[in-house]
C-alpha positions in Angstrom: 97.0 -98.4 -128.1 98.2 -100.8 -130.8 95.7 -103.1 -132.5 95.6 -105.9 -135.1 92.8 -106.2 -137.6 91.4 -109.7 -138.3 88.7 -110.8 -140.8 87.2 -109.0 -143.8 83.4 -109.6 -143.7 81.0 -107.0 -142.4 79.4 -107.5 -139.0 76.4 -109.9 -139.4 75.7 -110.4 -135.7 72.7 -108.8 -134.0 71.7 -109.0 -130.3 68.2 -109.3 -129.1 67.9 -109.3 -125.3 70.1 -112.2 -124.0 70.6 -113.7 -127.4 72.9 -113.2 -130.4 71.8 -114.1 -134.0 73.8 -114.5 -137.1 72.0 -112.7 -140.0 73.8 -114.6 -142.8 70.5 -115.6 -144.5 70.6 -119.1 -143.3 68.7 -120.4 -140.3 70.8 -121.4 -137.4 71.2 -125.1 -136.7 73.0 -124.9 -133.3 72.6 -122.9 -130.1 75.6 -122.2 -127.9 74.8 -121.2 -124.3 77.6 -119.3 -122.5 76.5 -118.3 -119.0 73.2 -116.4 -119.4 73.8 -115.6 -123.1 72.6 -117.7 -126.1 74.3 -117.7 -129.5 72.2 -118.9 -132.4 74.9 -120.0 -134.9 75.8 -122.5 -137.6 77.8 -125.7 -137.1 80.2 -125.5 -140.0 82.0 -122.2 -139.2 82.5 -123.4 -135.6 83.7 -127.0 -136.1 86.1 -125.8 -138.9 88.1 -123.7 -136.4 87.7 -125.4 -133.0 88.5 -128.9 -131.9 86.3 -128.7 -128.8 83.4 -127.4 -130.9 83.9 -130.2 -133.4 83.5 -132.9 -130.6 80.5 -131.2 -128.9 78.8 -130.8 -132.3 79.4 -134.4 -133.1 77.9 -135.5 -129.8 74.9 -133.2 -130.2 74.3 -134.5 -133.8 73.9 -138.1 -132.5 70.7 -137.0 -130.7 69.2 -136.1 -134.1 67.8 -132.8 -132.9 67.0 -130.2 -135.5 68.5 -127.4 -133.3 71.3 -128.7 -131.1 72.2 -127.0 -127.9 75.7 -126.9 -126.7 76.6 -125.5 -123.2 80.0 -123.9 -122.5 80.0 -122.8 -118.9 83.8 -122.4 -118.5 84.9 -120.3 -121.4 87.6 -117.9 -120.3 86.3 -114.4 -120.5 82.6 -115.5 -120.6 80.1 -114.5 -123.2 81.8 -111.3 -124.2 85.0 -113.2 -125.3 83.0 -116.0 -127.0 81.3 -113.3 -129.1 84.7 -112.3 -130.5 85.6 -116.0 -131.0 82.3 -116.5 -133.0 83.0 -113.5 -135.1 86.6 -114.8 -135.8 85.2 -118.1 -136.9 82.7 -116.4 -139.3 85.6 -114.1 -140.7 83.9 -111.0 -139.5 86.0 -107.9 -138.9 87.4 -107.5 -135.4 90.4 -105.9 -133.7 92.9 -107.5 -131.5 94.0 -105.1 -128.7 95.9 -105.3 -125.5 92.6 -105.2 -123.7 91.2 -108.3 -125.3 94.2 -110.4 -126.4 94.7 -112.1 -123.1 91.1 -113.3 -122.9 91.1 -114.4 -126.6 94.4 -116.3 -126.2 93.0 -118.2 -123.2 89.7 -118.8 -124.9 91.5 -120.0 -128.1 93.6 -122.5 -126.1 90.5 -123.7 -124.2 88.6 -124.3 -127.5 91.7 -125.9 -129.2 91.7 -123.4 -132.0 95.0 -124.6 -133.4 96.5 -124.7 -136.9 95.2 -128.2 -137.3 91.8 -126.6 -137.8 92.7 -124.0 -140.3 95.7 -121.9 -141.1 96.1 -118.7 -139.3 93.9 -119.8 -136.4 93.2 -117.7 -133.3 96.0 -119.2 -131.2 98.6 -118.2 -133.9 97.1 -114.7 -134.4 96.9 -113.9 -130.7 100.4 -115.2 -129.9 101.9 -113.2 -132.8 100.2 -110.1 -131.6 101.4 -110.7 -128.0 105.0 -111.3 -128.8 105.5 -108.7 -131.6 103.3 -105.9 -130.5 102.1 -106.0 -126.8 105.2 -107.3 -125.1 107.4 -104.7 -126.9 105.5 -101.8 -125.5 105.2 -100.6 -121.9 101.6 -99.3 -122.1 100.3 -102.4 -123.9 102.2 -104.8 -121.6 100.6 -103.0 -118.6 97.2 -103.0 -120.2 97.4 -106.7 -120.9 98.5 -107.5 -117.4 95.7 -105.5 -115.9 93.1 -107.7 -117.7 94.5 -110.7 -115.8 91.8 -110.6 -113.2 91.0 -113.4 -110.8 88.8 -115.3 -113.3 91.3 -115.3 -116.2 94.5 -115.5 -114.1 94.7 -119.4 -113.8 94.4 -119.7 -117.6 97.0 -116.9 -118.1 99.4 -118.5 -115.7 99.0 -121.8 -117.4 99.9 -120.2 -120.9 102.8 -118.1 -119.2 101.2 -114.9 -120.3 101.2 -113.3 -116.9 105.0 -114.0 -116.5 105.8 -112.7 -119.9 104.0 -109.5 -119.3 105.6 -109.0 -115.9 109.1 -109.7 -117.3 108.5 -107.3 -120.1 107.5 -104.5 -117.5 110.5 -105.4 -115.3 113.0 -105.2 -118.1 111.7 -101.8 -119.2 111.6 -100.4 -115.7 115.1 -101.5 -115.0 116.4 -99.8 -118.1 117.3 -96.1 -118.3 114.3 -94.6 -120.1 116.5 -91.9 -121.6 118.3 -94.5 -123.6 115.0 -95.6 -125.2 113.1 -92.5 -126.0 111.1 -94.5 -128.5 109.0 -96.5 -128.4 109.2 -97.4 -124.7 108.4 -94.1 -123.0 105.0 -92.7 -124.0 104.5 -90.0 -121.5 105.7 -87.1 -123.6 105.3 -86.1 -127.3 105.7 -88.5 -130.1 109.3 -89.4 -130.9 111.2 -90.8 -133.9 113.3 -94.0 -133.7 116.3 -91.7 -133.3 114.8 -90.1 -130.3 113.9 -86.6 -131.6 110.5 -85.0 -131.1 108.1 -85.4 -134.0 105.8 -82.6 -135.2 103.1 -83.8 -137.6 105.4 -86.8 -138.4 108.3 -84.5 -139.2 111.5 -84.8 -137.0 112.3 -81.6 -135.4 115.7 -82.6 -134.1 114.9 -81.6 -130.6 115.6 -84.1 -127.9 113.0 -85.1 -125.3 113.4 -84.1 -121.7 115.2 -86.5 -119.4 112.9 -89.0 -117.5 113.4 -89.7 -113.8 113.7 -93.2 -112.4 110.2 -93.0 -110.9 108.4 -92.6 -114.3 106.7 -96.0 -113.9 105.4 -95.7 -110.3 101.9 -94.5 -111.2 101.4 -97.1 -113.9 102.5 -100.0 -111.6 100.1 -98.7 -108.9 97.2 -99.5 -111.2 97.8 -103.3 -110.7 96.1 -105.3 -108.2 98.1 -106.4 -105.1 98.8 -109.9 -106.3 100.2 -108.8 -109.6 102.0 -105.8 -108.1 103.9 -108.1 -105.7 105.0 -110.3 -108.6 106.2 -107.3 -110.5 108.3 -106.1 -107.6 109.8 -109.5 -107.1 110.7 -109.6 -110.8 112.3 -106.2 -110.4 114.3 -107.1 -107.5 115.6 -110.3 -109.3 116.9 -108.0 -112.0 118.9 -105.9 -109.6 116.8 -102.7 -109.5 118.1 -100.4 -106.7 116.4 -100.7 -103.4 115.6 -97.0 -103.2 113.6 -97.3 -106.5 111.7 -100.3 -105.3 111.0 -98.5 -101.9 109.7 -95.4 -103.9 107.3 -97.5 -105.9 106.0 -99.2 -102.7 105.4 -95.9 -101.1 103.5 -94.6 -104.1 101.4 -97.8 -104.2 100.6 -97.4 -100.4 99.6 -93.8 -100.8 97.3 -94.8 -103.7 95.4 -97.3 -101.7 95.6 -96.4 -98.1 93.4 -93.3 -97.4 94.9 -92.9 -94.0 98.3 -91.8 -95.5 96.5 -89.0 -97.4 94.4 -87.5 -94.6 96.8 -84.5 -94.3 96.6 -83.8 -98.1 94.9 -80.6 -99.1 93.4 -79.0 -102.1 93.4 -80.6 -105.6 96.0 -83.1 -104.8 93.8 -84.8 -102.1 90.8 -84.6 -104.4 92.7 -86.2 -107.3 94.0 -89.0 -105.0 90.4 -89.7 -103.8 89.1 -89.8 -107.4 91.8 -92.2 -108.5 91.0 -94.5 -105.5 87.4 -94.6 -106.5 88.3 -95.2 -110.2 90.7 -98.0 -109.4 88.4 -99.8 -107.0 90.5 -99.2 -103.9 90.1 -101.5 -100.9 87.2 -100.2 -98.9 87.1 -102.6 -95.9 89.5 -102.3 -93.0 90.5 -105.9 -93.5 91.6 -105.3 -97.1 93.6 -102.2 -96.1 95.2 -104.0 -93.2 96.3 -106.9 -95.5 97.7 -104.3 -98.0 99.6 -102.5 -95.4 101.1 -105.6 -94.0 102.2 -106.7 -97.5 103.7 -103.3 -98.1 105.7 -103.5 -95.0 107.0 -107.0 -95.8 108.1 -105.9 -99.3 109.9 -102.8 -98.1 113.7 -103.4 -97.9 115.2 -103.2 -94.4 117.6 -100.4 -95.1 117.9 -96.9 -93.6 116.8 -93.9 -95.7 115.0 -95.6 -98.5 111.8 -93.9 -97.7 111.1 -90.7 -95.7 110.7 -91.0 -91.9 107.4 -89.1 -92.4 106.1 -91.9 -94.6 107.1 -94.6 -92.1 105.3 -92.7 -89.2 102.2 -92.5 -91.5 102.4 -96.3 -92.0 102.7 -96.8 -88.3 99.8 -94.6 -87.4 97.6 -96.3 -90.0 98.7 -99.7 -88.8 97.6 -98.7 -85.2 94.3 -97.6 -86.5 93.7 -100.7 -88.6 94.9 -103.0 -85.7 97.7 -104.6 -87.8 99.6 -107.6 -86.7 102.0 -107.1 -83.8 104.9 -108.2 -86.0 104.1 -105.5 -88.5 104.0 -102.8 -85.8 107.2 -103.9 -84.3 109.0 -103.9 -87.7 107.8 -100.4 -88.5 109.1 -99.2 -85.1 112.5 -100.7 -85.9 112.5 -99.0 -89.3 111.7 -95.7 -87.7 114.4 -96.3 -85.0 117.0 -96.8 -87.7 116.5 -93.2 -88.9 115.0 -91.4 -85.9 117.6 -88.6 -86.3 115.7 -87.7 -89.5 112.3 -87.3 -87.7 110.6 -84.1 -86.6 108.7 -83.3 -83.4 105.5 -83.5 -85.4 106.2 -87.0 -86.5 106.7 -88.1 -82.9 103.4 -86.7 -81.7 101.3 -89.8 -82.3 97.9 -90.0 -80.7 97.2 -92.9 -78.3 94.6 -95.1 -80.2 94.2 -97.5 -77.3 90.8 -97.8 -75.6 92.2 -97.0 -72.2 93.3 -93.5 -73.3 95.9 -93.4 -70.5 97.8 -90.6 -72.0 97.1 -88.3 -74.9 100.2 -89.3 -76.9 101.7 -92.8 -77.3 104.6 -92.4 -75.1 105.4 -96.1 -75.0 105.8 -96.4 -78.7 108.2 -93.5 -78.7 110.1 -95.2 -75.9 110.5 -98.3 -78.0 111.5 -96.4 -81.0 114.3 -94.6 -79.0 115.5 -97.9 -77.7 115.8 -99.3 -81.3 117.7 -96.2 -82.3 120.1 -96.6 -79.4 120.7 -100.3 -80.1 121.4 -99.4 -83.8 123.7 -96.5 -82.8 125.7 -98.9 -80.5 126.1 -101.4 -83.3 127.3 -98.7 -85.8 129.7 -97.1 -83.3 131.0 -100.4 -82.2 130.6 -99.5 -78.6 132.9 -96.6 -78.8 130.9 -94.4 -76.4 129.1 -96.3 -73.6 125.7 -94.9 -72.6 126.7 -95.1 -69.0 130.2 -93.6 -69.4 131.3 -90.1 -69.7 132.5 -88.2 -72.7 135.2 -85.5 -72.7 133.9 -82.0 -73.5 136.1 -81.9 -76.6 134.1 -84.7 -78.0 130.8 -83.0 -77.8 131.2 -81.3 -81.1 128.1 -80.9 -83.2 129.9 -81.7 -86.4 131.3 -85.0 -85.1 130.1 -87.8 -87.4 129.5 -90.4 -84.5 127.7 -88.0 -82.2 125.6 -85.8 -84.6 122.7 -88.3 -85.0 122.4 -89.1 -81.3 122.7 -85.5 -80.4 119.9 -84.6 -82.8 117.7 -87.4 -81.2 118.5 -86.1 -77.8 117.3 -82.7 -78.8 114.2 -84.2 -80.5 113.3 -86.2 -77.3 113.7 -83.2 -75.1 111.3 -81.3 -77.3 108.9 -84.3 -77.2 109.1 -84.4 -73.5 108.2 -80.7 -73.3 105.2 -81.3 -75.6 103.9 -84.3 -73.6 104.6 -82.9 -70.1 101.4 -80.9 -69.7 99.4 -84.2 -69.9 98.1 -84.7 -66.4 97.7 -88.4 -67.0 101.3 -88.8 -67.9 102.8 -90.7 -64.9 106.1 -89.7 -63.4 107.8 -93.2 -64.2 107.0 -92.9 -67.9 108.3 -89.4 -68.1 111.5 -90.5 -66.3 112.0 -93.6 -68.3 111.8 -91.7 -71.7 114.1 -88.9 -70.4 116.7 -91.4 -69.0 116.6 -93.4 -72.2 118.9 -90.8 -73.8 122.4 -91.2 -72.6 124.0 -88.3 -70.8 126.8 -87.9 -73.3 124.2 -87.2 -76.0 123.3 -83.8 -74.4 125.9 -81.1 -74.7 123.5 -78.9 -72.7 120.6 -79.8 -70.5 118.6 -76.7 -71.2 115.9 -78.6 -73.2 115.6 -81.3 -70.5 115.3 -78.6 -67.8 112.5 -76.9 -69.7 110.6 -80.2 -70.1 111.1 -81.0 -66.3 109.8 -77.4 -65.4 106.7 -77.9 -67.6 106.0 -81.2 -65.9 106.4 -79.8 -62.4 104.1 -76.9 -63.4 101.5 -79.3 -64.7 101.8 -81.7 -61.8 101.8 -79.5 -58.7 100.7 -82.3 -56.4 104.1 -84.1 -56.7 105.8 -84.9 -53.4 109.1 -83.3 -52.6 110.9 -86.6 -52.9 109.4 -87.1 -56.4 110.5 -83.6 -57.4 114.0 -84.3 -56.3 114.1 -87.6 -58.0 112.9 -85.9 -61.3 115.4 -83.1 -61.1 118.2 -85.6 -60.8 117.7 -86.3 -64.4 119.4 -83.2 -65.4 123.0 -82.1 -64.7 123.3 -78.7 -63.2 126.8 -78.4 -64.6 125.4 -78.6 -68.1 123.0 -75.8 -67.8 123.6 -72.5 -69.7 124.0 -69.2 -67.8 120.5 -68.2 -68.8 119.1 -71.5 -67.7 121.0 -71.2 -64.4 119.6 -67.7 -63.8 116.0 -69.0 -64.4 116.5 -72.1 -62.3 117.8 -70.1 -59.4 114.5 -68.2 -59.1 112.3 -71.1 -59.9 110.1 -71.8 -56.9 109.0 -75.2 -58.4 112.5 -76.7 -57.9 113.5 -78.4 -54.7 115.8 -76.3 -52.4 118.7 -78.7 -52.9 118.6 -78.3 -56.6 118.4 -74.5 -56.4 121.5 -74.5 -54.2 123.4 -76.6 -56.7 122.3 -74.3 -59.5 123.5 -71.2 -57.6 126.8 -72.8 -56.8 127.5 -73.7 -60.4 126.2 -70.4 -61.7 128.8 -68.7 -59.5 131.5 -70.9 -60.9 130.4 -70.0 -64.4 130.5 -66.4 -63.6 134.0 -66.6 -62.0 135.2 -68.4 -65.0 133.8 -65.7 -67.3 135.3 -62.9 -65.2 138.7 -64.7 -65.2 138.5 -64.6 -69.0 137.6 -61.0 -69.1 140.5 -60.2 -66.8 142.8 -62.0 -69.2 141.4 -60.0 -72.2 141.7 -56.7 -70.2 145.4 -57.4 -69.5 146.0 -58.0 -73.1 144.3 -54.8 -73.9 146.4 -52.8 -71.4 149.6 -54.3 -72.9 148.7 -53.2 -76.3 147.3 -49.8 -75.3 150.8 -48.2 -75.3 151.5 -49.5 -78.8 148.1 -48.1 -80.0 148.8 -44.7 -78.5 152.3 -44.5 -80.2 150.7 -45.2 -83.5 147.8 -42.9 -83.0 149.6 -39.8 -84.3 150.8 -41.4 -87.5 147.4 -43.0 -88.1 145.6 -39.7 -87.7 148.1 -38.1 -90.0 147.7 -40.5 -92.8 144.0 -41.3 -92.5 142.6 -38.0 -93.8 139.2 -36.9 -93.0 137.8 -40.2 -91.7 141.0 -41.5 -90.1 139.7 -41.4 -86.4 136.8 -43.9 -87.0 138.9 -47.1 -86.1 140.3 -45.6 -82.9 136.8 -44.4 -81.7 135.4 -47.9 -82.3 138.1 -49.4 -80.2 137.5 -46.9 -77.4 133.7 -47.7 -77.4 134.4 -51.4 -77.3 136.7 -51.0 -74.4 134.1 -49.0 -72.6 131.5 -51.6 -73.3 133.9 -54.3 -72.0 134.5 -52.4 -68.8 130.8 -51.9 -68.2 130.3 -55.6 -68.7 133.0 -56.5 -66.3 131.5 -54.1 -63.7 128.1 -55.7 -64.1 129.6 -59.2 -63.7 131.5 -58.2 -60.5 128.2 -56.8 -59.1 126.4 -60.0 -60.0 129.1 -62.2 -58.3 129.0 -60.1 -55.3 125.2 -60.5 -55.1 125.4 -64.3 -55.6 128.0 -64.6 -52.9 125.7 -62.7 -50.5 122.8 -64.9 -51.5 124.9 -68.1 -51.1 126.2 -66.9 -47.7 122.7 -66.2 -46.5 121.5 -69.6 -47.6 124.5 -71.3 -46.1 123.7 -69.6 -42.8 120.1 -70.9 -43.1 121.3 -74.4 -43.9 123.7 -74.3 -40.9 120.9 -73.2 -38.6 118.8 -76.1 -39.7 121.7 -78.4 -38.8 122.3 -76.6 -35.4 125.7 -75.1 -36.4 126.8 -71.6 -35.5 126.6 -69.1 -38.3 129.9 -68.3 -40.1 130.8 -65.0 -41.6 130.0 -64.5 -45.3 132.6 -64.9 -48.0 133.4 -61.5 -49.2 135.7 -62.3 -52.1 136.2 -65.0 -54.7 139.3 -66.4 -53.0 140.8 -69.9 -53.1 139.5 -70.6 -49.5 136.0 -69.6 -50.4 136.1 -72.0 -53.4 137.4 -74.8 -51.1 134.7 -74.0 -48.6 132.1 -74.3 -51.3 133.6 -77.6 -52.4 133.2 -78.9 -49.0 129.7 -77.8 -48.8 129.0 -79.4 -52.2 130.0 -82.8 -50.7 127.6 -82.4 -47.9 124.7 -81.5 -50.1 125.5 -84.2 -52.7 126.7 -81.9 -55.5 128.2 -83.5 -58.6 131.3 -81.6 -59.8 133.8 -82.5 -62.5 137.0 -83.8 -61.2 139.0 -80.9 -62.6 136.9 -78.4 -60.6 137.1 -80.4 -57.3 140.9 -80.7 -57.5 141.7 -77.1 -58.4 142.5 -75.8 -54.9 141.8 -77.9 -51.9 140.9 -76.0 -48.7 141.5 -76.7 -45.1 138.0 -76.7 -43.7 138.0 -79.2 -40.9 134.3 -79.1 -39.8 132.5 -81.8 -41.9 129.4 -82.2 -40.0 126.5 -83.2 -42.1 123.4 -80.9 -41.8 120.4 -82.8 -40.7 116.9 -82.6 -42.1 115.0 -81.2 -39.3 111.6 -81.4 -40.9 109.6 -80.0 -43.7 108.5 -77.0 -41.8 112.0 -75.6 -41.6 112.7 -76.4 -45.1 109.7 -74.5 -46.3 110.8 -71.6 -44.1 114.1 -71.6 -45.9 112.5 -71.6 -49.2 110.4 -68.5 -48.2 113.5 -66.6 -47.2 115.3 -67.2 -50.5 115.6 -63.9 -52.4 113.6 -63.6 -55.5 114.7 -62.0 -58.6 113.1 -61.2 -61.9 112.9 -64.2 -64.3 115.3 -64.0 -67.1 114.2 -67.2 -68.9 110.6 -68.2 -69.5 109.7 -71.7 -68.2 
């Protein structure tokens, strides 16, 4: 730390208890009381340097007391600063540093220590040191600003000292530190004015390492909140990028809000706690709450400036500290702006309310999702309506407009699966959060099906109507083949949903088989060509020439086995569907019809008719493929829960292929 030496005489001051004495050989003729401290001094050195002391000594002399007493209750810096002022008046050696220059400058102004009372008086000396030494150096400017506590701040503001220190720091923080290796940056080794590293005062020619834009974060975090806010405002006025400002705010919050560091481990957490104690961090909940609300107000409202994890940490801490509702709402909006960057762990926020209705704060997540959807609609300009449909070709993971909302849909499905086991989670809340994500955001409904299945398993007391209402959230046409196979054997699903799943699973298998037939025909067409070239390939290949043909034969055999397995599976599904159709027709009082034996166009039309009776949802292109001529459109009646349960018991059971 830089310093400036004043005075030339040896120290002649001695302290005895709460009193200071000047041992110059002459008895003191005046006593100056500053707070609880008494200074036994001489009149002439004081009145020759201070206009205030000259007036007070003149007034005390009129009383004709041998030892006049002067009281100075409002000296900036108190007794410690007046001790340095007295030494300066006596010409005793002392050092001006960044730690005492602000107090001395304020005290000199208060005591009117101008050039009228001696050349090179204290005001001139302190101003020279401030302007030519302190304000030109980052560390000294920071140290001087740190000394501007609540007691001295009004005097420092009056003399414009605080503003000058803040402007000095802001200008240095807004400048690339790599351009000023000396003397601004003092974090690394000593450097020459040219920027090379010094070794024992000798230039080595080596250049210092590049400094990042966050080099000043830790230093700025040592300021109290009032001064830190003024520093941030000055930096914003100088055009510092918002991401740099946001990074500093995050660093400051982590320094003084213990709730943000609860997950820290090891030495990092211990170091953070020790710094909090050393810096006198806010201890009470009220101080921490005020700090958090100020940090939130200072954060620029822009996506991606700080991590989503940090915003969730602020939100959780704000809930614990019972922050203002406007602060909570603003944090939820900030998270909603970048919800696609969140993780499942971030969303699992405990419920801090006294009612403890649910284990996790589902309502907060619901509001965050709504903020995200509102922001997404603003960005997309209403290109994809939440209630509308999106063509399959648009559901591409790499699509710029759908990638964020698709990621959020996957995130919410995972969140629903995590909160579903909570027995206190009511059905309307679960449904509201699941329905908040638009249908077009989910290319597949496998994640939603998993969450619904877990909820049904954890809430076995739900009525049949509630189960059906819950299952309507998912689209059976958007289930993968594995999910369809699992759902077809899931006893927790309502019968109507199982029938829909079986129907669409059969359609998927038929589509797959049709594709396999197309591949098989292509293989048969090229088989002759392959046989004709076999001899030539075998002759020119040498010892290892038959490896490619053997591989093709094996692949063909595997393909045939797969096709045979698919045919068997389709046959089994047709038998199952035929049996269930007969059961449903019995429930409606209709005669049993023979089972469909082959995947013909008439069977597809019949299934299309039955889908209308049972309320299936089919894509328009499926329904209009080949229309049948079934004339019997009687609607099966619901003849009671007993028969429905009986139909459920008769459903064939198979081994689960997908875990719930």
